[in-house]
NUPA-844250 format. One record per residue (C-alpha): residue number from 1; chain; x, y, z. Coordinates in nm, 3 decimals, always signed. Layout:
BEGIN
  nr kette       X       Y       Z
 NUM     A       X       Y       Z
...
***
This chain:
BEGIN
  nr kette       X       Y       Z
   1     A  +7.774 +11.702 +10.922
   2     A  +7.918 +11.705 +11.273
   3     A  +8.269 +11.845 +11.273
   4     A  +8.257 +11.945 +10.906
   5     A  +8.378 +12.295 +10.831
   6     A  +8.115 +12.492 +10.642
   7     A  +8.163 +12.821 +10.459
   8     A  +7.893 +13.057 +10.337
   9     A  +7.904 +13.188  +9.979
  10     A  +7.973 +13.547 +10.092
  11     A  +8.263 +13.435 +10.312
  12     A  +8.404 +13.211 +10.038
  13     A  +8.387 +13.493  +9.783
  14     A  +8.563 +13.732 +10.022
  15     A  +8.838 +13.481 +10.099
  16     A  +8.890 +13.398  +9.731
  17     A  +8.931 +13.770  +9.659
  18     A  +9.178 +13.822  +9.945
  19     A  +9.381 +13.500  +9.946
  20     A  +9.577 +13.312  +9.682
  21     A  +9.595 +12.938  +9.638
  22     A  +9.239 +12.848  +9.739
  23     A  +9.114 +12.550  +9.539
  24     A  +8.748 +12.569  +9.438
  25     A  +8.639 +12.211  +9.378
  26     A  +8.321 +12.117  +9.188
  27     A  +8.225 +11.754  +9.257
  28     A  +7.929 +11.733  +9.016
  29     A  +7.924 +11.550  +8.682
  30     A  +8.092 +11.689  +8.370
  31     A  +7.747 +11.765  +8.224
  32     A  +7.642 +11.961  +8.533
  33     A  +7.974 +12.148  +8.533
  34     A  +7.933 +12.244  +8.166
  35     A  +7.582 +12.376  +8.231
  36     A  +7.718 +12.629  +8.482
  37     A  +8.002 +12.649  +8.735
  38     A  +8.177 +12.902  +8.956
  39     A  +8.461 +13.070  +8.762
  40     A  +8.800 +12.920  +8.841
  41     A  +8.661 +12.598  +8.983
  42     A  +8.817 +12.259  +8.916
  43     A  +8.594 +11.968  +8.815
  44     A  +8.647 +11.645  +9.006
  45     A  +8.329 +11.435  +9.011
  46     A  +8.260 +11.278  +9.350
  47     A  +8.299 +10.924  +9.217
  48     A  +8.655 +11.000  +9.097
  49     A  +8.794 +11.163  +9.412
  50     A  +8.952 +10.848  +9.553
  51     A  +9.134 +10.780  +9.228
  52     A  +9.249 +11.128  +9.127
  53     A  +9.269 +11.356  +9.434
  54     A  +9.628 +11.267  +9.523
  55     A  +9.745 +11.355  +9.171
  56     A  +9.524 +11.657  +9.105
  57     A  +9.542 +11.802  +9.459
  58     A  +9.898 +11.726  +9.572
  59     A  +9.906 +11.987  +9.854
  60     A  +9.718 +11.839 +10.149
  61     A  +9.757 +12.170 +10.337
  62     A  +9.583 +12.375 +10.064
  63     A  +9.253 +12.544 +10.144
  64     A  +8.979 +12.371  +9.946
  65     A  +8.619 +12.492  +9.907
  66     A  +8.397 +12.208  +9.780
  67     A  +8.058 +12.252  +9.614
  68     A  +7.804 +12.050  +9.420
  69     A  +7.442 +12.115  +9.319
  70     A  +7.266 +12.121  +9.656
  71     A  +7.529 +12.038  +9.919
  72     A  +7.496 +11.661  +9.959
  73     A  +7.782 +11.546  +9.733
  74     A  +8.007 +11.826  +9.859
  75     A  +7.957 +11.696 +10.213
  76     A  +8.056 +11.345 +10.103
  77     A  +8.360 +11.488  +9.922
  78     A  +8.471 +11.687 +10.229
  79     A  +8.454 +11.369 +10.438
  80     A  +8.646 +11.169 +10.176
  81     A  +8.918 +11.433 +10.144
  82     A  +8.950 +11.452 +10.521
  83     A  +9.003 +11.076 +10.540
  84     A  +9.273 +11.112 +10.274
  85     A  +9.462 +11.361 +10.492
  86     A  +9.352 +11.698 +10.354
  87     A  +9.348 +11.940 +10.645
  88     A  +9.172 +12.262 +10.536
  89     A  +8.858 +12.155 +10.349
  90     A  +8.528 +12.342 +10.364
  91     A  +8.181 +12.251 +10.244
  92     A  +8.056 +12.545 +10.037
  93     A  +7.730 +12.364  +9.976
  94     A  +7.541 +12.383  +9.651
  95     A  +7.575 +12.605  +9.348
  96     A  +7.199 +12.658  +9.378
  97     A  +7.273 +12.889  +9.672
  98     A  +7.569 +13.068  +9.504
  99     A  +7.440 +13.422  +9.429
 100     A  +7.745 +13.533  +9.231
 101     A  +7.877 +13.480  +8.879
 102     A  +7.843 +13.141  +8.713
 103     A  +7.997 +13.055  +8.375
 104     A  +7.907 +12.788  +8.123
 105     A  +8.130 +12.559  +7.923
***
């Protein structure tokens, strides 16, 4: 985790309310996403990032908050995105520690 930018749920929620253009990236499976996700998040399972990030996330300067179930896959995704040239990527950790609204579907 050395050098990885982390963001706490309260800070992420405040920034999402105050700033536009933040990408909230869910790197879990489609089944996990359907069972409950943070409103406005984009699903991009960890195993697809290498193949689809350049197309689905064209702005490498965009602020991206990445989360998964517990924080492990989001950490891997943050590292992968960093290697691909994304500059402002934060590990939000796991949805299990997200105390705010979650939607299903």
